[in-house]
C-alpha positions in Angstrom: 19.0 -9.6 7.1 18.8 -13.2 6.2 14.7 -13.2 6.1 14.7 -10.4 3.4 14.2 -11.3 -0.4 14.5 -8.8 -3.1 11.3 -6.9 -1.9 11.9 -3.8 0.0 9.7 -0.9 1.6 7.3 0.8 -0.7 6.4 4.3 1.0 6.5 6.0 4.4 4.2 7.6 6.9 4.8 9.1 10.3 2.1 8.5 13.2 3.6 10.4 16.3 7.2 9.1 16.9 6.7 6.1 14.6 7.7 5.8 11.0 5.6 3.4 9.2 6.9 1.4 5.8 5.1 -1.3 4.1 7.0 -4.3 2.4 6.0 -4.7 -1.2 5.6 -8.7 -1.1 6.7 -11.4 1.4 9.8 -12.1 2.9 11.0 -15.7 3.9 9.4 -15.4 7.6 6.2 -14.4 6.4 2.9 -16.5 6.0 1.8 -17.1 2.6 0.1 -13.8 1.3 0.7 -11.9 4.4 3.5 -8.8 4.2 5.2 -6.7 7.3 4.0 -3.3 7.9 7.4 -2.4 9.7 7.8 0.4 12.3 10.6 2.4 13.6 10.4 4.2 16.9 12.2 7.4 16.6 12.6 7.8 20.2 13.2 4.6 21.3 14.9 3.3 18.2 13.3 0.1 18.3 11.9 -1.8 15.3 8.7 -3.8 15.0 6.1 -5.0 12.5 2.5 -6.3 12.2 1.6 -8.5 9.7 -1.2 -7.5 6.5 -2.9 -10.0 4.8 -2.7 -9.1 0.8 -4.8 -10.3 -1.9 -3.9 -13.6 -3.6 -3.5 -13.0 -7.6 -5.1 -15.4 -10.1 -2.1 -14.3 -12.3 1.3 -12.3 -11.6 1.5 -11.1 -8.3 0.0 -8.6 -5.7 2.1 -5.9 -3.5 2.1 -2.7 -1.1 3.0 0.2 -2.8 2.0 2.9 -0.4 1.2 3.8 3.0 -0.3 7.2 4.1 -1.4 8.3 7.7 -4.7 10.5 8.0 -7.2 10.8 10.8 -7.4 7.5 12.9 -6.1 5.5 9.9 -3.3 4.4 7.4 -4.3 3.9 4.2 -2.5 1.5 1.8 -2.3 0.4 -1.6 -2.3 -2.8 -2.7 -2.0 -3.7 -6.4 -1.0 -6.5 -8.7 1.6 -6.3 -12.0 -1.0 -6.1 -14.6 -2.0 -3.6 -16.9 -4.9 -3.0 -19.3 -7.8 -5.5 -19.3 -5.6 -8.1 -17.0 -5.8 -5.5 -14.2 -7.9 -7.2 -11.2 -6.5 -5.6 -8.1 -5.5 -1.6 -7.8 -7.3 -0.8 -4.5 -6.8 1.6 -1.4 -7.3 -0.1 1.8 -7.3 1.4 5.4 -6.2 -0.2 8.8 -7.3 1.7 12.4 -4.5 3.0 13.9 -5.7 1.3 16.9 -4.4 -2.1 15.1 -0.9 -0.9 14.4 0.5 -2.1 17.3 4.1 -3.5 16.5 5.6 -6.5 17.8 9.1 -7.1 17.9 11.0 -8.3 14.7 11.6 -12.1 15.0 8.7 -12.9 16.9 4.9 -13.8 16.1 3.1 -10.6 14.8 -0.4 -9.8 15.0 -2.2 -9.6 11.8 -4.3 -6.2 11.5 -7.5 -6.0 10.0 -8.3 -4.2 6.6 -10.8 -2.3 5.3 -11.6 -1.9 1.5 -12.1 2.1 1.0 -12.1 2.3 -2.9 -11.2 -0.1 -6.0 -9.2 2.1 -8.5 -10.2 0.1 -11.5 -13.3 2.6 -12.4 -10.9 5.6 -11.9 -7.9 4.0 -14.0 -10.5 3.2 -16.9 -12.1 6.5 -17.0 -9.5 8.2 -19.0 -10.3 5.8 -21.8 -6.9 4.4 -21.9 -5.8 1.1 -20.9 -5.4 0.4 -17.1 -1.7 1.1 -15.7 -0.2 -1.5 -13.3 1.9 0.6 -11.0 -0.2 2.7 -8.8 2.3 3.7 -6.3 1.5 7.0 -4.6 -1.1 8.2 -2.3 -1.5 11.9 -0.8 -4.3 12.8 1.3 -4.9 16.7 2.1 -5.8 18.0 5.4 -9.7 18.3 4.0 -9.8 14.4 3.3 -9.2 15.2 -0.5 -7.1 12.2 -1.8 -5.0 11.9 -5.0 -3.4 8.8 -6.2 -0.5 8.7 -9.1 1.1 6.0 -10.9 4.9 5.2 -11.9 6.2 4.8 -15.2 9.7 3.5 -13.7 11.2 5.6 -16.6 12.0 2.7 -18.2 12.1 1.6 -21.9 9.5 -1.4 -21.6 7.0 1.2 -20.3 4.6 3.6 -22.1 5.9 6.4 -20.3 2.3 7.6 -19.4 2.0 8.7 -15.7 -1.4 9.7 -13.9 -2.1 11.8 -11.1 -5.7 11.8 -10.5 -7.9 13.6 -7.7 -10.6 11.1 -6.4 -12.4 13.4 -4.1 -12.9 13.1 -0.3 -11.6 9.9 1.1 -13.6 10.2 4.2 -16.9 10.5 2.3 -19.6 8.0 2.5 -19.8 8.2 -0.8 -16.4 8.0 -1.9 
């Protein structure tokens, strides 16, 4: 597509007959600090999307790196590309499924309302090590237990460390 940049999908989840995929960062036709949550309906074979407003970083960039459906929400990881003490944004947000009503690609897209669920920086610093930049995975079990993971990209310029962390019940008010 002519509007794509080099940023692609980061994660996929299924809600009914629809697959939802977040685009990591803006494409050419997105408003500043808004990215698409792209929908593909498996029955009708139609594409659509909604816009999601992401944080604006003071340094580096912020992008989406995961989407997971659970209950009445989709949960989205929003992260910056900073690590150690420079890290600011490593957060889980949720969007009500009732907001996830896609408009056709190329048309004006509705902007969904996000709600902060958890700031992951305290979890990432609880190990005593430095904060890893790539929080990129989220699994939510049927009972609401959530586990996030980081990605080390398997490259030479990374520590090679990967974290899998149980952060408790995502549905709990004390989460």
